[in-house]
Every structure is written in structure tokens, then in C-alpha cells.
C-alpha positions as CSV (number, residue, x, y, z in Angstrom):
1,M,-2.2,-8.3,-4.1
2,H,-5.7,-6.9,-4.6
3,S,-8.3,-8.2,-7.1
4,G,-10.2,-4.9,-7.2
5,K,-13.5,-6.3,-5.9
6,T,-15.0,-4.7,-2.8
7,V,-17.9,-5.5,-0.4
8,S,-20.3,-3.2,1.6
9,Y,-19.9,-2.4,5.2
10,K,-23.1,-4.3,6.0
11,A,-21.3,-7.6,5.1
12,I,-18.7,-6.8,7.7
13,L,-21.3,-5.9,10.4
14,D,-23.1,-9.2,9.7
15,K,-19.9,-11.1,10.1
16,V,-19.2,-9.4,13.4
17,I,-22.6,-10.3,14.7
18,R,-22.3,-13.9,13.4
19,D,-18.8,-14.7,14.5
20,F,-18.7,-12.9,17.9
21,G,-22.2,-12.9,19.3
22,F,-21.8,-9.8,21.4
23,N,-24.7,-8.7,23.5
24,Y,-24.4,-5.3,21.8
25,D,-26.6,-3.6,19.3
26,I,-24.3,-2.3,16.6
27,K,-25.6,1.0,15.1
28,D,-25.0,1.8,11.5
29,E,-23.2,5.1,12.3
30,E,-20.8,3.3,14.7
31,G,-20.0,0.6,12.1
32,L,-19.4,3.1,9.4
33,E,-17.1,5.2,11.5
34,W,-15.2,2.2,12.7
35,L,-14.8,0.9,9.2
36,A,-13.6,4.2,7.9
37,E,-11.0,4.3,10.7
38,F,-9.9,0.8,9.8
39,M,-9.4,1.8,6.2
40,A,-7.5,4.9,7.1
41,H,-5.2,3.0,9.6
42,T,-4.2,0.4,6.9
43,N,-2.5,3.2,4.8
44,V,-2.2,0.8,1.9
45,P,-2.4,2.7,-1.4
46,V,-3.4,-0.3,-3.5
47,V,-6.7,-0.8,-1.7
48,M,-7.7,2.9,-1.9
49,K,-9.8,4.2,-4.8
50,E,-8.0,6.3,-7.4
51,S,-10.0,9.4,-8.2
52,I,-9.5,12.6,-10.3
53,E,-11.2,15.9,-9.3
54,Y,-11.3,19.1,-11.3
55,I,-11.2,22.2,-9.1
56,E,-12.0,25.8,-10.0
57,I,-9.7,28.3,-8.4
58,W,-10.9,31.7,-7.2
59,D,-8.9,34.2,-5.3
60,G,-6.0,31.7,-5.2
61,R,-7.8,28.8,-3.6
62,G,-10.3,26.0,-4.3
63,D,-12.2,23.4,-2.4
64,L,-10.5,20.0,-1.8
65,P,-12.4,16.8,-2.7
66,F,-14.6,15.7,0.2
67,D,-13.3,12.1,0.1
68,L,-9.6,13.1,-0.2
69,Y,-7.2,10.7,1.6
70,K,-3.9,11.3,-0.1
71,I,-2.8,13.6,-3.0
72,G,-1.1,11.9,-5.9
73,Q,-0.3,14.7,-8.3
74,T,-1.9,18.0,-9.3
75,A,-1.9,19.8,-12.6
76,H,-2.7,23.2,-13.9
77,I,-5.1,23.2,-16.9
78,E,-4.9,26.0,-19.5
79,G,-7.1,26.8,-22.4
80,I,-10.5,26.0,-20.8
81,D,-13.4,28.2,-19.5
82,S,-15.3,25.8,-17.2
83,I,-15.2,22.5,-15.3
84,E,-17.3,20.9,-18.0
85,D,-14.5,21.7,-20.5
86,A,-12.0,19.9,-18.2
87,K,-14.2,16.9,-17.8
88,C,-14.5,16.7,-21.6
89,G,-10.7,16.5,-21.9
90,N,-10.2,20.0,-23.4
91,G,-7.2,22.2,-22.5
92,R,-3.6,21.4,-21.8
93,M,-2.3,20.1,-18.4
94,Y,1.0,21.2,-16.8
95,P,2.3,19.5,-13.7
96,M,2.4,21.7,-10.5
97,R,5.0,21.6,-7.8
98,W,4.6,21.7,-4.1
99,K,5.4,25.2,-2.7
100,T,8.9,25.8,-1.3
101,D,8.6,29.4,-0.1
102,Y,6.9,31.1,2.7
103,F,5.3,33.7,0.4
104,H,3.4,31.1,-1.6
105,K,-0.1,32.3,-0.6
106,R,0.9,35.9,-1.6
107,Y,1.4,35.2,-5.3
108,H,-2.1,36.2,-6.3
109,L,-2.4,39.2,-4.0
110,D,0.1,41.6,-5.4
111,N,2.3,42.2,-8.5
112,R,5.6,41.3,-7.0
113,D,7.9,39.0,-9.0
114,Y,8.3,36.1,-6.5
115,T,9.8,33.7,-9.0
116,T,11.6,34.0,-12.3
117,E,10.5,30.6,-13.5
118,G,6.8,31.3,-13.6
119,R,5.8,27.7,-12.9
120,E,2.6,27.2,-10.8
121,T,2.8,25.7,-7.3
122,Y,0.3,24.8,-4.6
123,T,-0.2,23.8,-1.0
124,V,-3.2,22.6,1.0
125,G,-4.8,23.4,4.3
126,Q,-8.1,24.2,6.0
127,G,-10.0,22.2,3.4
128,Y,-8.6,24.2,0.5
129,I,-5.9,24.0,-2.1
130,F,-4.0,27.2,-2.3
131,T,-2.4,28.0,-5.7
132,S,0.1,30.5,-7.0
133,M,-2.4,31.7,-9.6
134,N,-5.4,33.9,-8.8
135,T,-8.0,32.1,-11.0
136,G,-8.0,29.1,-13.2
137,F,-8.5,25.3,-13.1
138,V,-6.5,22.4,-11.7
139,A,-6.9,18.7,-11.9
140,M,-6.1,16.7,-8.8
141,S,-5.3,12.9,-8.9
142,Y,-5.8,11.5,-5.4
143,L,-6.5,8.4,-3.3
144,A,-9.9,8.1,-1.6
145,I,-11.4,5.6,0.8
146,P,-13.6,3.5,-1.5
147,T,-17.3,3.9,-1.2
148,D,-20.5,2.4,-2.7
149,D,-23.3,4.1,-4.5
150,C,-24.7,5.4,-1.2
151,G,-21.4,6.8,0.0
152,N,-20.8,4.1,2.5
153,P,-17.2,2.8,2.9
154,T,-16.3,-0.6,1.3
155,I,-13.4,-2.9,1.8
156,P,-11.6,-5.4,-0.5
157,D,-13.6,-8.6,-1.1
158,E,-10.8,-10.9,0.1
159,Q,-10.7,-13.1,3.1
160,Q,-7.8,-11.4,4.7
161,W,-9.6,-8.0,4.7
162,L,-12.9,-9.5,5.8
163,E,-11.3,-11.0,8.8
164,A,-9.2,-7.9,9.6
165,A,-12.2,-5.5,9.3
166,A,-14.4,-7.8,11.4
167,H,-11.8,-8.2,14.1
168,Y,-11.1,-4.4,14.2
169,I,-14.8,-3.6,14.7
170,A,-15.1,-6.5,17.3
171,H,-12.1,-5.0,19.1
172,R,-13.8,-1.6,19.3
173,I,-16.9,-3.2,20.7
174,A,-15.0,-5.4,23.1
175,R,-13.1,-2.5,24.4
176,K,-16.3,-0.7,25.4
177,L,-17.6,-3.8,27.1
178,W,-14.3,-4.4,28.8
179,I,-14.3,-0.9,30.2
180,Q,-17.8,-1.4,31.5
181,G,-16.8,-4.7,33.1
182,Q,-19.0,-6.8,30.9
183,I,-16.2,-9.1,29.6
184,T,-13.1,-10.5,31.2
185,D,-9.5,-9.5,30.7
186,A,-8.7,-12.8,29.0
187,K,-11.5,-12.5,26.4
188,F,-10.5,-8.9,25.6
189,Q,-6.9,-9.9,25.2
190,I,-7.8,-12.7,22.8
191,I,-9.8,-10.4,20.6
192,E,-7.0,-7.8,20.7
193,R,-4.4,-10.4,19.8
194,D,-6.4,-11.7,16.8
195,K,-7.1,-8.1,15.6
196,E,-3.4,-7.3,15.5
197,W,-2.7,-10.6,13.6
198,Y,-5.4,-10.3,11.0
199,F,-4.6,-6.6,10.5
200,A,-1.0,-7.3,9.7
201,Q,-2.0,-10.2,7.4
202,A,-4.3,-8.0,5.4
203,V,-1.7,-5.2,5.0
204,N,1.1,-7.6,4.0
205,H,-1.2,-9.3,1.5
206,A,-2.1,-6.0,-0.1
207,K,1.6,-5.1,-0.6
208,Q,2.2,-8.1,-2.9
209,W,2.5,-7.4,-6.6
210,N,-0.6,-8.0,-8.7
211,G,0.9,-10.7,-10.9
212,V,3.8,-10.6,-13.3
213,D,2.4,-7.5,-15.1
214,E,3.1,-5.2,-12.1
215,A,6.4,-6.9,-11.5
216,E,7.4,-6.2,-15.1
217,T,6.4,-2.5,-14.7
218,V,8.4,-2.2,-11.5
219,K,11.4,-3.8,-13.1
220,N,11.3,-1.5,-16.1
221,G,11.1,1.5,-13.9
222,V,14.2,0.5,-11.9
223,V,16.6,-1.2,-14.3
224,R,17.8,1.8,-16.2
225,T,21.3,2.9,-17.4
226,I,20.2,6.6,-17.5
227,P,18.1,7.7,-14.5
228,A,14.8,9.2,-15.5
229,L,15.0,12.6,-13.8
230,Q,12.2,14.5,-15.7
231,D,9.2,12.1,-15.4
232,H,7.3,14.6,-13.2
233,A,6.9,16.8,-16.3
234,S,5.0,13.9,-18.1
235,F,3.0,12.9,-15.1
236,F,5.2,9.8,-14.8
237,A,3.7,8.3,-17.9
238,N,5.2,5.3,-19.7
239,M,7.5,4.4,-16.8
240,Q,6.4,0.8,-17.6
241,L,8.3,0.8,-20.9
242,P,11.8,-0.7,-20.9
243,E,14.7,1.5,-21.6
244,Q,15.9,1.3,-25.3
245,R,19.7,0.7,-25.2
246,K,21.9,1.4,-28.3
247,F,25.3,-0.3,-28.7
248,R,28.0,0.5,-31.2
249,P,29.9,-2.8,-32.0
250,K,32.5,-1.8,-34.5
251,A,33.4,1.2,-36.6
252,G,31.4,1.4,-39.8
253,T,28.7,-1.0,-38.8
254,G,26.3,1.6,-37.3
255,L,24.2,1.5,-34.2
256,V,22.7,-1.8,-33.3
257,A,20.0,-2.3,-30.6
258,T,21.0,-5.6,-28.8
259,I,19.0,-6.3,-25.6
260,N,19.1,-9.6,-23.7
261,T,20.9,-11.6,-26.4
262,V,21.0,-15.4,-25.5
263,P,23.6,-17.6,-27.2
264,D,22.5,-20.7,-29.2
265,S,24.2,-23.0,-26.7
266,V,21.9,-21.9,-24.0
267,Q,18.6,-21.5,-25.8
268,G,18.9,-24.7,-27.9
269,P,18.3,-25.2,-31.7
270,N,15.9,-23.0,-33.6
271,P,12.8,-25.0,-34.3
272,A,12.1,-22.9,-37.4
273,V,15.3,-24.1,-39.2
């Protein structure tokens, strides 16, 4: 469960100094690096920032977003001439698929017919997205480590995450001091034990549903008579809507939609009567 609020890295460093009192001068670059490591290690999508980046493709490749953590979905945009057109909502988007063949990067280099379907595909590597088309534009929906206006990483503003982040940084400091012989084995083991406990607590807390609204969405996406096999084509839109079921009771009465009918004996008398 995540409220969506975040706090700056400075609040975490202040908590480490206040709670542990290390004889150690924490530098900003150290704190930022450790906090980014902490967020990456959690691997919890709900606490990452959802972002969308529009990428121009030249010679079959384009630059990946600098803050990319995990790709959600990528789409090919047709009918536009610039990134500004994409940002203004112009053009039409088509879902792209992950490449399945070893000749993927050759699509834009020659005139061979590599596929009879003609659907665009992509892969990533070396800081680039490689597409099956030579030029064009793509939209990438991805998860990023959340940052503030200055580009510094932030964490969820919840006690579980404050404790987990502070103990992670404290553990990194304690490990350096322990290697240098400045703290005892017992003190280091206590900090390491607490770090593992608070880390697990924060991750488990983030995996909880955000209220009944998310629970209803999950239920509607799972409880289906007919499996939704083509949702990728619509970018998985409207999966939160319940399935409309049609029942044919008797011949000549037509189709009737009856979902979750409760008998009067269970629901009690109708107060409107």
C-alpha cells in the first residue's frame, strides 16, 4: 500500500545522523548513491514513478530514457513529424512486440522480407532501443526511480520506508567502519539484522492493495468466463471493467443480462415498497 507521497534524500540522511550517531561524515554523493541502490534493490513497481518518453528513431535506434528502470510497454506512433506532435497527442499508436528473431537489428539495413506480418518489434541494449523500422517515433511507458525537482532520488513518505532506507544507509556506513575495526562485531550484526527486518517490512507493505478500488480492478481482471487474449493490442486498457455476461433463460424471451442476482429471502424486504 502506497499513498503516493515522497520525501527527499536529505530527510533520510538526517534520520541516519540523528538515530545512529556515527562518527562518520556522510557525503551527499554517498547518500545519493546508497539511496538509489536501496530503491533499485526493493524492486517494487508500486513505489517507482510511472513515466512516458517519446523517442525519435534514426537508423533503427533511439536513445533510452536516462532514468529508465523497467520497461512497461512500447508503441509505434504513426502520422506525426516531430516529438512535439507526439507530446501534443497527435498521431496513432500501435503496440510493439519484443523481438523474437536473431535478425531483428537487420530489418532497417536491407530490403529482405523478414516477416509477412509487418508488425514493428524492438529490443534494447547499450543504452539504445533498436526497432525494426528505420526511422519514426515510439512512445515508451516505463518505471523510473522517483526523483525531486533537482534530480535527487526520493522514497515513499511512510514510516516503513523511512526506517528501511535509514537502516540500509546505516548498514553501508557500519560495514565500512566494521572493516576498519572501528565498531564491534556485535554492533554490526545488530544493524545488519535490523536492516533486513525493516527492508522486508517496507517491501511487504508496498505489495498491499491500495484500498478496495485496486482490489476491485484486480478482481474484474481475473474473474472472467472468456479469457482476454488480445488486451496487448489495446495497451491493456479497461481491464478494470467487469465482464458483461449474457444469459438466455427460455426460448422466445430474448437475451437477459443477469449478474449477481440476490433472492429476496437473503437481501430482505425492499424499503421502496
